[in-house]
C-alpha positions in Angstrom: 150.8 102.2 138.6 148.6 99.4 140.0 147.4 101.9 142.6 146.4 104.4 139.9 144.4 101.8 138.0 142.7 100.5 141.1 141.7 104.0 142.3 140.4 105.0 138.8 138.3 101.8 138.5 136.9 102.2 142.0 135.6 105.8 141.1 133.6 104.6 138.1 130.1 103.2 138.7 129.7 99.6 137.9 127.6 98.9 134.8 124.1 97.6 135.1 124.1 94.1 133.7 121.0 92.4 135.1 117.6 93.6 134.0 118.8 96.1 131.5 116.9 94.6 128.5 113.7 94.5 130.5 114.1 98.1 131.6 114.7 99.1 127.9 111.7 97.1 126.7 109.4 98.5 129.3 110.2 102.0 128.3 110.0 101.5 124.6 106.8 99.5 124.9 105.1 102.3 126.8 106.2 104.8 124.2 105.0 102.6 121.3 101.6 102.1 123.0 101.3 105.8 123.4 102.0 106.4 119.7 99.6 103.7 118.7 96.8 105.2 120.7 97.5 108.7 119.4 97.4 107.5 115.8 94.2 105.6 116.4 92.5 108.7 117.9 93.8 111.0 115.1 92.6 108.6 112.4 89.2 108.5 114.1 88.9 112.2 114.2 90.4 113.2 110.9 89.3 110.3 108.7 86.3 108.4 110.1 84.3 111.3 111.5 84.6 113.2 108.2 83.6 110.1 106.2 80.6 109.5 108.4 79.5 113.1 108.0 79.8 112.9 104.2 77.7 109.7 104.1 75.1 111.3 106.4 74.9 114.3 104.1 74.7 112.2 101.0 71.9 110.1 102.2 70.1 113.1 103.7 69.7 114.5 100.1 69.4 111.1 98.3 66.3 110.5 96.3 65.9 106.9 95.2 63.0 107.5 92.8 65.0 110.2 91.0 68.0 107.9 90.8 65.8 105.0 89.5 64.3 107.2 86.8 67.7 108.5 85.7 69.1 105.0 85.4 65.9 103.7 83.6 66.1 106.5 81.0 69.7 105.5 80.3 68.4 102.0 79.4 70.5 100.1 81.9 67.7 98.0 83.4 66.7 94.8 81.5 63.3 94.6 83.3 61.9 97.9 82.1 62.4 100.0 79.0 63.6 103.6 78.9 60.2 105.0 78.3 58.0 102.8 80.5 56.0 104.5 83.2 
């Protein structure tokens, strides 16, 4: 019986004990950095670029005099009345 145990234990590869955690962490760190970079890029493309385009469009058509007159007519300014010209 001892021969059977000895021959079966010799046929199995020895487990890796040293450096296993470092190998595991290196692999998963690379994967996590890849996911982080992908999420940053996707956020830039789908959120920030759309927001910048919306702000550019708003300020291209924005008329400050028209907005001032609208707010003045509502009576929200203390420095001028609603009907002052």
